[in-house]
C-alpha positions in Angstrom: 0.0 0.0 0.0 2.8 2.4 0.8 4.5 1.6 -2.5 1.4 2.2 -4.6 0.7 5.5 -2.8 4.2 6.8 -3.3 4.1 5.8 -7.0 0.8 7.8 -7.4 2.3 10.9 -5.8 5.4 10.6 -8.0 3.2 10.5 -11.2 1.3 13.6 -10.0 4.6 15.5 -9.4 6.0 14.6 -12.8 2.9 15.8 -14.5 3.0 19.0 -12.5 6.6 19.6 -13.5 5.5 20.2 -17.1 4.0 23.5 -16.1 6.5 24.6 -13.4 10.1 25.7 -13.4 12.4 22.9 -14.5 14.9 23.3 -11.7 12.2 23.2 -9.0 10.6 20.2 -10.6 13.9 18.3 -10.7 14.5 19.0 -7.0 11.1 17.7 -6.1 11.5 14.6 -8.2 14.8 13.8 -6.5 13.2 14.3 -3.1 10.3 12.1 -3.9 12.6 9.4 -5.4 14.5 9.4 -2.1 11.3 9.0 -0.2 10.1 6.3 -2.5 13.3 4.4 -1.9 12.8 4.8 1.8 9.2 3.7 1.7 10.2 0.7 -0.4 12.8 -0.2 2.2 10.3 0.3 5.0 7.7 -1.9 3.2 10.3 -4.6 2.7 11.2 -4.4 6.4 7.5 -4.8 7.3 7.1 -7.8 5.1 10.3 -9.4 6.4 9.2 -8.7 9.9 6.5 -11.3 9.6 9.1 -14.0 9.4 11.6 -12.5 11.7 10.5 -10.1 14.5 14.0 -9.5 15.6 15.1 -7.6 12.4 12.1 -5.2 12.4 13.7 -2.4 14.5 16.8 -2.4 12.4 15.0 -2.1 9.1 12.7 0.6 10.5 15.7 2.6 11.8 17.4 2.4 8.4 14.2 3.5 6.6 13.9 6.5 9.1 17.5 7.5 8.4 16.9 7.4 4.6 13.7 9.5 5.0 15.5 12.1 7.2 18.6 12.4 5.0 16.9 12.8 1.7 15.1 16.1 2.4 18.3 17.6 4.0 20.3 16.8 0.8 17.7 18.2 -1.4 17.1 21.3 0.7 20.8 22.2 0.6 20.6 22.8 -3.2 18.1 25.7 -3.1 20.1 27.4 -0.3 23.3 27.2 -2.4 21.5 28.7 -5.3 20.2 31.5 -3.2 23.7 32.2 -1.9 25.1 32.3 -5.4 22.3 34.7 -6.5 22.9 37.0 -3.6 26.6 37.0 -4.3 25.9 37.9 -8.0 23.5 40.7 -7.0 26.1 42.2 -4.7 28.5 42.4 -7.6 26.0 44.1 -10.0 26.4 47.8 -10.3 23.0 49.4 -10.4 22.3 53.0 -11.4 21.7 54.0 -7.8 25.1 52.5 -6.8 26.9 54.2 -9.7 25.3 57.6 -8.7 26.3 57.1 -5.1 29.9 56.4 -6.2 30.2 59.2 -8.6 28.7 61.7 -6.2 31.6 61.1 -3.8 34.2 62.0 -6.4 35.4 65.6 -5.7 35.1 68.0 -8.6 37.9 70.5 -9.2 36.6 74.1 -9.5 37.3 76.1 -12.7 39.9 78.7 -12.1 39.9 82.2 -13.6 42.7 81.4 -16.0 40.9 78.3 -17.3 37.7 80.3 -17.7 39.5 83.0 -19.6 41.2 80.5 -21.9 37.9 78.8 -22.7 36.4 82.2 -23.5 39.2 83.1 -25.8 38.9 79.8 -27.6 35.2 80.2 -28.1 35.6 83.8 -29.3 38.3 82.7 -31.8 36.1 80.0 -33.1 33.3 82.5 -33.7 35.7 84.9 -35.4 36.9 82.2 -37.8 33.3 81.1 -38.5 32.3 84.8 -39.2 35.2 85.2 -41.6 34.3 82.2 -43.7 30.7 83.2 -43.7 31.5 86.7 -44.9 33.7 85.4 -47.7 31.1 82.8 -48.8 28.3 85.4 -48.8 30.3 88.1 -50.7 31.8 85.7 -53.2 28.9 83.3 -53.9 25.7 84.9 -52.8 26.2 88.6 -53.3 28.1 89.8 -56.4 31.2 91.7 -55.4 31.8 95.1 -56.7 34.8 94.2 -58.8 32.8 91.3 -60.4 30.1 93.8 -61.4 32.7 96.1 -63.0 34.3 93.2 -64.8 31.0 92.0 -66.3 30.1 95.5 -67.5 33.5 96.2 -69.0 33.6 92.8 -70.8 30.1 93.4 -72.2 31.2 96.9 -73.4 34.2 95.5 -75.2 32.3 92.7 -76.9 30.1 95.3 -78.7 33.0 97.7 -79.6 33.8 97.4 -83.3 37.5 98.2 -82.7 37.7 95.0 -80.6 35.5 92.7 -82.7 37.4 93.5 -85.9 40.6 92.3 -84.4 39.5 89.5 -82.0 36.2 88.4 -83.6 32.7 88.0 -82.2 33.1 85.0 -79.9 35.1 86.7 -77.1 35.6 85.4 -73.6 37.2 87.1 -70.6 39.1 85.6 -67.8 41.5 86.5 -65.0 45.0 85.1 -65.6 46.7 83.0 -68.2 46.9 79.7 -66.4 45.8 76.1 -66.8 44.2 76.4 -63.3 40.5 77.0 -63.4 40.6 78.8 -60.1 43.2 81.3 -61.3 41.3 81.9 -64.5 38.2 82.7 -62.5 39.9 85.2 -60.1 40.0 88.7 -61.6 43.0 90.8 -60.4 41.6 94.0 -59.0 42.2 96.8 -56.5 39.7 98.7 -54.4 40.7 102.2 -53.3 39.5 105.7 -52.6 41.0 108.9 -54.1 41.8 112.1 -52.4 38.2 113.2 -52.7 36.9 110.0 -51.1 35.5 108.6 -54.3 35.5 104.8 -54.5 37.6 103.3 -57.4 38.0 99.8 -58.8 41.1 99.0 -60.8 40.9 95.9 -63.1 43.2 93.9 -65.2 42.1 90.8 -67.1 42.5 88.9 -70.4 40.3 88.4 -73.4 40.5 85.8 -76.1 38.7 85.5 -79.5 39.1 83.7 -82.8 41.4 86.4 -84.1 43.8 86.9 -81.2 44.2 87.8 -77.5 44.1 91.1 -75.5 45.0 92.5 -72.1 42.5 94.9 -70.6 43.4 97.6 -68.0 40.6 99.7 -66.5 39.9 102.1 -63.7 36.3 102.7 -62.7 34.8 105.1 -60.2 31.3 106.0 -58.9 30.0 109.3 -60.2 27.7 111.7 -58.4 24.6 109.8 -59.5 26.1 106.5 -58.1 26.8 104.9 -61.5 30.1 103.4 -62.5 32.2 105.4 -65.0 35.7 104.9 -66.5 38.7 106.9 -65.5 40.4 105.0 -68.4 39.9 101.8 -70.4 42.9 100.6 -72.4 43.2 97.4 -74.4 46.5 95.9 -75.7 45.6 93.7 -78.6 47.7 91.0 -80.3 46.0 89.8 -83.4 47.6 87.2 -85.7 51.1 88.1 -86.9 50.6 91.8 -86.6 52.4 93.7 -83.8 50.6 94.4 -80.6 48.3 97.5 -80.7 47.1 99.7 -77.8 43.6 100.9 -78.1 42.3 103.7 -75.8 38.7 102.8 -75.6 38.4 105.5 -72.9 41.3 107.9 -72.8 42.8 108.6 -69.4 41.4 111.7 -67.8 
């Protein structure tokens, strides 16, 4: 009877282990197996006692020792697991522990020299940024003054018959005689004011057409109405095999 009852309990625990934690189920199975062995030994002792009453206390004592030792061995495993988990949790650095550690680190105050140096670095960075922004706006967004004077002068020379008869109709203007595209796009110029405070722009650039090449020198200023006029406009033309010629498009004043 004891054997059948322990077998029934064992089957119920195995079926319950399908829905529970595997580690807990295994511990319960080991514990029940130990009890089953102890009950089997006790049952065998009872059956054997019918033939020999002298051996019954010995078998019952052995069965009791088996029953008492099995739960102790199994109960020691969960306690070891709890100790390992507590040791792992003690080594884990949570956010609260990190904050408590970092709050204890003393912070060095910023001195006057350090604060001044930081301010100088920041102001220098802003100055460099402003310089590049100014150059970008004046060169790529807003047309510079010298560029406007160059465009108007080139357009004037393209329609002048004294130029077209020597260079042709398909005339282009550029900065310097160079294979570099950057240097060809840069127009040599000078901005200045005369003794009367009038703003001047002095230009020098090259022209090329099917009939030859030319070097242009011009000095422009703003008149009383705010328009640009020429102080002089001189073109040195080299056309074909003929010697260079100087053309005073606007004679010096």
